[in-house]
N, C-alpha and C positions, 0 to 999 in steps of 0.2 A: 213861929216863924211871921215875920212881919209883913203885915199887907202892903205896906210901901215897896218894901224889898222884891216881894212876888211880881207886883206892878212894872216895877222896874226892868225887872228879866223879862217880863212878856213884852215889853215896849222894846226891849233891846233882841230880842229872839225876831220880833215882827219886823224891825229893821233891817237885820242880817237876812231873813227872805225874802224882803223886797229887794235886796241891794245884792239878789242871785246868789247869795251864800247856799251850799248843797246842805241836804240832811240837817238843817238846824233842829237843835232839841233843848228844852229847857229843863234842867233839875232843881227841884227843892232838896237841898242835901240833908236836912234834919238834924236834930240835936246832937248827933253823934260827930259832926264835922265842926271843928273849931275854925277853920280859916275862911269860909262863907255860907252864907244861907242858899245861896243860888248858883249855879254853873250854868253856863250857856255853851254851848259848841256849836260850831258852823264848819264846813268844808269849803276851801276856798278852791279857785280855777286855775290860779296864778299868782306869781310873785306882786304882781301889778294889783291883782285883784285883794292880796293880803294888804298891800299898803292901804290902798283906798278903803277898804273895810276898817281896817284900824284905827285911820284918824277918822273916821265917820263914827264909829262906836265912840270913840274918846270923847266926840263932840256931843253925843248923845248921853255920854255918862256925866259931863258937866252942866248939860243942858236939864238935866234931873235932878239936878242939884248935889250929885255925887261926885266924890273926888277919886281920880286915879291915884293909886299907890306906886310910886315907882315909876319908870316910864316905860313900861310894859316890858316882859320878858320875850325872848326869841331864841329860837335855837341857832346853832351855829350855820346849819343849812337852810335857815329861815322857812322852814316846813310847819312849825308850829310857833303860833305868838300869843301870849297870856297879857290880858287886858284885867288889871285888879282894879275893881271899882269898890271894893270893900266889902259890902253884902253880895254883892255879884261879880262873880268871875267869869271872862269871857275868854273861851279857848278857841283860836282860829286855826284850823290844820288843813294839809294839803291832804290828798286820798291815803297817799302811802303813810304819812304819820299817824292818821284819823284810824287807819286799819291796824297798824303795829300797835299803837298804845291803847285802844278800844276803852276810852272812858266810860262808855256807859255801861259796859262788861263791870269794870272796876266798883263803878256806882251804883250797881245794880238795884240795890234797895231804895234810892233815893225815889220822890214821886216824881213822875213826869207831867209837867205844867204845860208844857209848847213839845209837840212830836212834829214829825216829818210831816204828818198829813194838815198839820196847821192846827188841828182841834186840841182845846187844851182839858187835860185829864180822862180823854175818852180811852176807853178800852182798846179802840184801833191804835192809837199813839203807843200804849204799853206794848201792844202786842208789835207793833212796828219796831220799838226799842228791842225788845227780845230776838226778833228776826235778824235786825241790823246787829245785834251782839253775835248772835250766831255765822253771820255770814262774815263779820269782821275775823272771828274767831280762825275760821277755815281761810281767808285771807291771810293772816299773820301767820300761820303755819305755811302757807304755800310762800310766802315772802322770805322767812327764814329759810326754807329749804332752799331758795334761789341764792340768800347770803351765803350760805354755806358753801353751795355749787362753785360759787366766783370766787372763793377765797384761796 
């Protein structure tokens, strides 16, 4: 993996944390991933927070000399926005979407370069990811049960 991409991902992680995104994590995807070398995930607190962070991240991507591909993708409910910076892809999600999709769990083999603790590549952050994934699995089961009951 390219050191520039890694540094760009770390800068975006730091920016999200500075701008009050919750549970920010940076993952180095490894050679098995064809669409990005790094994935950055952050939880937003509101739709306004999502809009502000999206704009800030796009500005940062341009500042780092990267180009955003497409205008960014968002779900119908605007609970998840993807900002594609080429080598670095940023996913901003509300708590419910983050629990439901559990991206850290799907990419559990990815190397953690930035964790909820703010440390890079620490055992603490790897433990935090695995605890977070376990919590999200439990929450996702609760959400599915709730949705099934509402139907």
